[in-house]
VOTIMI-372949 format. One line per field, with one value per residue (C-alpha): residue number from 1; residue in three letters; x, y, z. Coordinates in Angstrom, 1 decimal. Example, Ala and Ser with C-alpha at 12.3 -4.5 7.8 and 13.67 -1.06 7.14 Angstrom:
2
i = c(1  2) $
aa = c(ALA  SER) $
c1 = c(12.3  13.7) $
c2 = c(-4.5  -1.1) $
c3 = c(7.8  7.1) $
end
This chain:
69
i = c(1  2  3  4  5  6  7  8  9  10  11  12  13  14  15  16  17  18  19  20  21  22  23  24  25  26  27  28  29  30  31  32  33  34  35  36  37  38  39  40  41  42  43  44  45  46  47  48  49  50  51  52  53  54  55  56  57  58  59  60  61  62  63  64  65  66  67  68  69) $
aa = c(MET  ARG  ILE  THR  TYR  ASP  LYS  GLU  THR  ASP  THR  LEU  ALA  VAL  HIS  LEU  SER  GLU  HIS  PRO  VAL  ALA  ASP  SER  ASP  GLU  PRO  ARG  PRO  GLY  VAL  ILE  LEU  ASP  TYR  ASP  GLN  GLN  GLY  HIS  LEU  VAL  SER  PHE  GLU  LEU  LEU  ASP  ALA  SER  ARG  GLN  MET  THR  ILE  PRO  ALA  THR  VAL  GLU  LEU  GLU  VAL  ILE  PRO  ARG  ARG  THR  ALA) $
c1 = c(4.0  2.9  -0.2  -0.5  -3.1  -2.3  -5.5  -3.8  -2.8  -5.6  -3.0  -3.1  0.2  1.0  4.7  5.7  9.4  11.7  14.1  14.8  12.7  14.9  12.2  8.4  5.8  2.2  0.5  -2.9  -3.8  -3.7  -1.8  1.9  4.1  7.6  10.4  13.8  17.2  16.5  13.1  11.1  7.9  8.4  5.2  2.2  0.2  -3.4  -3.9  -7.3  -8.0  -11.3  -12.7  -11.8  -12.5  -15.4  -13.3  -9.5  -8.5  -9.8  -8.2  -9.3  -6.7  -7.5  -4.9  -5.8  -3.9  -1.8  -3.2  -0.8  -0.9) $
c2 = c(-4.1  -4.3  -2.7  -2.1  -0.7  0.5  0.5  2.5  5.4  4.8  4.9  3.0  2.7  1.4  0.4  0.3  -0.7  -1.4  1.5  3.8  7.0  10.0  12.7  13.1  15.5  16.2  17.6  17.5  17.2  13.6  12.3  11.7  10.7  9.2  9.3  7.6  9.3  9.4  11.0  7.9  7.3  4.4  4.7  6.7  7.0  7.9  9.4  9.1  6.3  5.2  8.6  8.3  4.6  2.3  -0.5  0.4  -2.9  -4.6  -3.9  -5.1  -5.5  -5.7  -6.5  -5.4  -7.1  -4.8  -4.3  -5.1  -3.0) $
c3 = c(18.2  21.9  23.4  27.1  29.4  32.9  35.0  37.8  35.6  33.1  30.3  27.0  25.2  21.8  21.4  17.7  18.4  21.3  20.5  23.4  23.7  23.0  22.8  23.5  22.3  23.4  20.3  22.0  25.7  26.7  23.6  24.0  21.0  21.7  19.2  19.0  18.4  14.6  15.0  14.3  16.2  18.6  20.8  21.6  24.8  25.5  28.9  30.7  28.3  30.0  29.1  25.5  24.9  25.8  27.3  27.2  28.6  25.5  22.1  18.8  16.0  12.4  9.8  6.3  3.5  1.4  -2.1  -5.0  -8.1) $
end
């Protein structure tokens, strides 16, 4: 996973895989979902990120251990 923030375009992108994007969808204004050829989500983008996040250039990641049954 790779997270990028472009200050010039004010876009935050979360890349889940390196597969090429075959299709994109904008389910809500300012949110773009990118899919590969098989329909799997490969990335999503948040436009006007500074309006929707306190500090888009800083990202906090929390990994929660998977519970075993």
